[in-house]
Structures are given as C-alpha cells and as structure tokens.
C-alpha positions as CSV (number, residue, x, y, z in Angstrom):
1,M,103.1,84.7,23.4
2,K,100.6,82.7,25.3
3,R,102.2,83.2,29.0
4,I,102.2,87.1,28.0
5,R,98.5,86.9,27.0
6,K,97.6,85.3,30.0
7,S,98.8,87.4,32.2
8,F,97.6,90.8,30.4
9,I,94.3,88.9,30.3
10,T,94.7,87.8,34.2
11,S,95.6,91.2,35.0
12,M,92.8,93.1,33.4
13,C,90.2,90.7,35.1
14,L,91.8,91.2,39.0
15,L,91.5,95.0,37.9
16,T,88.1,94.9,37.0
17,A,87.3,92.5,40.4
18,F,89.1,95.5,42.4
19,V,87.5,98.3,40.5
20,L,83.8,96.6,41.4
21,W,84.9,95.2,44.5
22,T,85.8,99.5,45.4
23,V,82.3,100.8,43.7
24,A,80.6,98.0,46.3
25,I,82.4,99.3,49.1
26,C,81.2,102.9,48.0
27,F,77.3,101.8,47.7
28,V,76.8,98.5,50.0
29,D,75.7,98.5,53.5
30,V,77.7,101.8,54.2
31,R,77.0,102.7,57.7
32,A,78.8,105.4,60.1
33,I,80.7,102.6,62.0
34,G,84.2,104.2,62.2
35,P,85.5,106.7,64.6
36,Q,84.4,110.3,64.3
37,G,81.2,109.1,62.8
38,S,83.3,107.9,59.5
39,S,81.2,105.9,57.5
40,V,82.6,102.7,55.6
41,G,80.7,99.6,53.2
42,F,80.4,96.2,53.8
43,A,79.9,97.4,57.6
44,G,78.0,94.2,58.7
45,I,81.1,91.8,57.7
46,N,84.0,94.8,58.8
47,G,82.3,95.4,62.0
48,F,82.2,92.0,62.8
49,V,86.0,91.0,61.5
50,H,87.5,94.1,63.7
51,T,85.6,93.2,66.7
52,L,86.8,89.7,65.8
53,T,90.5,91.0,65.6
54,G,90.4,93.7,68.1
55,V,93.5,96.3,67.9
56,H,96.7,95.2,68.7
57,W,99.3,98.2,68.5
58,G,102.3,96.2,68.9
59,L,101.7,94.1,65.8
60,Y,100.9,97.6,64.2
61,N,104.4,99.2,64.9
62,V,106.4,96.1,64.0
63,T,104.6,96.5,60.5
64,D,104.6,99.7,60.3
65,W,108.5,99.8,60.5
66,L,109.4,96.8,58.2
67,G,107.1,98.4,55.4
68,L,110.6,100.2,55.4
69,V,112.1,97.0,53.7
70,P,110.1,97.2,50.6
71,I,111.1,100.8,50.2
72,F,115.2,99.6,50.8
73,V,114.4,97.2,48.1
74,C,112.6,99.6,45.4
75,M,115.8,101.6,46.3
76,G,118.6,98.6,46.0
77,F,117.0,97.9,42.2
78,G,117.1,101.9,41.6
79,I,120.5,101.9,42.5
80,L,121.2,98.5,40.2
81,G,119.7,100.3,37.3
82,L,121.5,103.7,37.8
83,A,125.0,101.6,37.9
84,Q,124.0,99.9,34.7
85,W,123.1,103.0,33.2
86,I,126.0,104.8,33.9
87,K,128.3,102.2,33.4
88,R,126.7,101.4,29.6
89,K,126.4,104.8,29.0
90,S,122.7,104.2,27.5
91,I,119.8,104.1,29.1
92,C,118.4,101.7,26.3
93,K,121.1,99.3,27.4
94,V,119.9,98.8,30.9
95,D,118.4,95.3,31.7
96,H,115.0,95.3,30.4
97,D,113.4,93.4,33.2
98,I,115.0,96.2,35.3
99,L,113.6,99.3,32.9
100,V,110.0,97.5,33.4
101,L,110.4,97.3,37.2
102,G,111.0,100.9,37.1
103,G,107.7,101.4,35.5
104,F,106.3,99.2,37.9
105,Y,107.5,101.0,40.8
106,I,106.0,104.3,39.3
107,V,102.7,102.9,38.6
108,T,102.5,101.3,42.0
109,I,103.2,104.8,43.6
110,A,100.7,106.2,41.3
111,A,98.4,103.9,42.8
112,Y,99.3,104.6,46.2
113,L,98.9,108.7,45.4
114,F,95.7,108.3,44.0
115,F,93.9,106.9,46.8
116,E,95.9,109.1,49.2
117,S,93.7,111.8,47.6
118,V,90.6,110.1,46.6
119,V,89.7,108.5,50.1
120,I,87.1,105.6,50.0
121,N,87.2,105.0,53.8
122,Y,89.1,105.7,57.2
123,R,90.6,103.4,59.4
124,P,88.6,101.8,62.1
125,I,90.8,103.4,64.2
126,L,92.5,107.0,65.1
127,I,96.1,107.4,64.4
128,N,97.9,110.2,66.5
129,G,94.1,111.6,67.0
130,Y,93.8,111.7,63.1
131,L,91.4,110.2,60.8
132,E,93.7,108.9,57.7
133,A,92.5,107.1,54.3
134,S,92.4,103.4,54.8
135,Y,91.7,101.8,51.1
136,P,93.1,99.7,49.9
137,S,95.6,98.8,52.9
138,S,99.0,100.8,51.2
139,T,101.3,98.6,53.3
140,T,99.5,95.4,51.6
141,M,99.9,96.8,47.9
142,L,103.6,97.8,48.4
143,T,104.7,94.7,50.0
144,L,102.9,92.2,47.4
145,C,104.0,94.5,44.8
146,V,107.7,95.2,46.0
147,M,108.5,91.7,47.3
148,T,106.9,89.5,44.7
149,T,108.4,91.2,42.0
150,A,111.9,91.3,43.6
151,Q,111.5,87.6,44.2
152,M,110.9,87.2,40.6
153,Q,114.2,89.1,40.1
154,L,116.3,87.6,42.3
155,K,115.7,84.2,41.1
156,T,117.2,85.0,37.5
157,R,120.0,87.1,39.2
158,I,121.4,84.2,42.0
159,P,123.3,81.8,40.3
160,N,123.4,79.7,43.3
161,K,119.7,77.4,43.3
162,T,120.4,76.8,47.1
163,I,120.6,79.9,48.0
164,S,118.1,81.4,45.4
165,R,115.6,79.0,47.0
166,I,116.3,79.8,50.7
167,V,116.1,83.6,49.7
168,G,112.7,83.0,48.1
169,I,111.4,81.5,51.0
170,A,112.3,83.9,53.1
171,I,110.9,86.7,50.8
172,K,107.4,84.6,50.9
173,A,107.4,83.9,54.9
174,F,107.8,87.9,55.0
175,T,105.1,88.9,52.8
176,G,103.0,86.4,54.6
177,F,103.8,87.8,57.9
178,M,103.3,91.4,56.8
179,V,99.8,91.0,55.1
180,I,98.4,88.4,58.1
181,G,100.1,91.0,60.6
182,R,98.2,93.9,58.9
183,F,95.2,92.5,58.9
184,L,95.1,91.0,62.7
185,S,96.7,94.6,63.6
186,G,93.0,95.9,63.4
187,V,94.2,99.0,61.5
188,H,92.4,98.0,58.6
189,W,89.1,97.0,57.7
190,F,88.6,93.3,55.9
191,S,87.7,95.2,52.9
192,D,91.0,97.0,52.9
193,I,93.0,94.1,52.8
194,V,91.1,92.4,50.2
195,G,91.3,95.8,48.1
196,G,95.0,95.7,48.5
197,I,95.6,92.1,47.6
198,L,93.4,92.6,44.5
199,L,95.2,95.5,43.3
200,S,98.5,94.2,43.9
201,A,98.0,91.3,41.8
202,A,96.6,92.7,39.0
203,L,99.7,94.9,39.0
204,V,102.1,92.2,39.2
205,C,100.3,90.0,36.9
206,L,100.9,93.5,34.4
207,Y,104.5,93.4,35.2
208,I,105.0,89.7,34.4
209,G,103.2,90.6,30.6
210,F,105.1,93.4,29.9
211,V,108.7,91.7,31.4
212,N,108.1,88.4,29.1
213,L,108.0,90.8,26.1
214,P,110.1,89.9,23.5
215,V,113.4,92.6,23.3
216,N,114.8,93.6,20.0
217,K,118.4,94.1,20.1
C-alpha cells in the first residue's frame, strides 16, 4: 500500500507541476516569435533553443513515421485484452493490468484530443503551410506513455529473463531516440517537450498506482 500511495502522490505532484508549467507558458514572457506572428510563452528560452537546434526535416520525418510504433503497441495490447475477453467470456475476467492499461490509453487519448482543441501555442515552423498545435509534444507524450507501460507489461509477460532484458533495453533506446529526436528536429518549442514529459510522467505514475491496487477475486 505504501508503494501505491507513493505512486498516486507522485502523480498528483507531477500533474500539479504540469498545470503550473502550462499556466506559466500562457503568461510568462509571451511574445510573437512564431510563424505568422504566433505568440509563445518563455519566448526568450524557447527562441534561443530553437535557434540552437535549428530545423531538421529528416529527423522530423523519421520520428513522425516511428510515431506509429506506439499506436501498433496499443493495438497489440488491445487485441490481447479482446482475446482474453472472448476466451473467458467476461470482461471482468480479463487480466487486471490489461484493463487498467485500457483505461490508461483512454486517458492518454483524451489528453491528446484536449490539447488539439485547446491550443496553448503553435509550432515554431509551418507544417505544409499551416500552423499546428504544438503543446504539449504529442509524440513525446504518446511515446513515453505507451512504451513505458509496455515495458512494464512485457517484463511480467516474457518468462525468459534474457529476452525480457533485451526487449527492455530496446524499448528504452527507442523511447530515448524519439524524445531526443523530436526535440532536435526543431518542430517543437523547448517548453512543448518539457510539458509532454511532465504530463506523461504524471499519467504513468497514475497507471502504476492503479495497476498495483489489490484485486478481489
């Protein structure tokens, strides 16, 4: 219970940090430094970092296509849950951690859709001639949320420890590449990446708390 409580408290602290960070972006050093006169908070540091990294379309395209990997991972676990539901003839008999994972995916998608509708700021570059919502980095959030929880799932589902360790290393390498690659590609402001990390960390801690809750059988 101590671990569960710690996970929930950590999640709330990270979520609070995310909210404060978001509010700060809306009011601190807001200037029109983006394309088509679009404004962004923390303009000084965001502008400096963007100038430092530049824009790398190749890296953007690679991370964009690899962004499909977390989606396929979600589909894989969704199929696993559906198979258990059909085989056991009751959704209540589906593994507890798979049910929690399904709820986690729903919350993650809801967060993504919310920030697609409520635009905090736009990208530092135009995509196909259009301004796109940029905060928080959806690729960063999706990758961290899906791949981190996938590693937790696979660690308990792969019996061979050596294979499990190799898969874990591969997932960590992929996740690191995606977050760093998205940052260096220059298609997001620095504050977008930080926001994506904070929000996904909060959601993952929430998942850990729920998945470790005792189950009555």
